[in-house]
Phi, psi and omega in degrees: 000134176286138176054058179290157173291127184236353182203152175225159175223143172237119184239149178192170182293332179243081183298323180299316179294322178292320180297318178296318179302307184291327175295315182290318185284311187255354180074022181293137172262131184231156174290159174299145180299141179259106184302320183294339180252034177075039180058036185280130179236134182253150174294140171294142188310118181285155174289325178234158177081187183258164176277168180190178181213161180229129183210182183270137177161190177299142182299123179190159169236129184228146172251147178245127179263138180283140175207145177286338183230085183306317182296320177299319179290322177299311179303319179295318180293318178299317180296336180266002174115005179279163176237133180281128174249343171213118181293173178306121185222136175271114182275312176223171179305334181252005185228111176236123184223166168219152178237141183223168173240128179283172183302339180268355179100006178277136178276137173212168180225164170240144184227133182294131177294139177270142178297142179284128179296136179291135179288139174282133178253139178233152177285143177288140175289142178292126180286148177290142181297132177262151177297136181277151175285161178302147178287166181299325180296320182290341180263006176096009177252158181287129180277143177260002180285144177285140176293146178288143176283138178264139177253143178270146180254000000 
């Protein structure tokens, strides 16, 4: 799918209470709140689903769509009727986002896709030889294998 949802945020006036609520109800494990980022706490990377965070701010739930070119996606959204509330901004070296409001008033974001780390390839270890099963000729069926040429000495 192009531009999948890759992150979510749940924001509210009482971030500590929200974090406790989602931890108690869903068993979510979260990082300690970061005071400099509005008491923001992130989910420890889930085995399934997308990552997300819970923080202090105006009450909202937002999804962030992945894109290799955030500014291009912002321009496209604005042309379709969205309003920018935070321009493309680099939050950390690995996090570049923008936030918008859609024509119905819903807050959403775009997040720059991170390059996929190249997988290390290794050569397969040679497997130990396993004993072979009897050939079809040895089991009484006609073999389709060509006979080996004999060399004279």
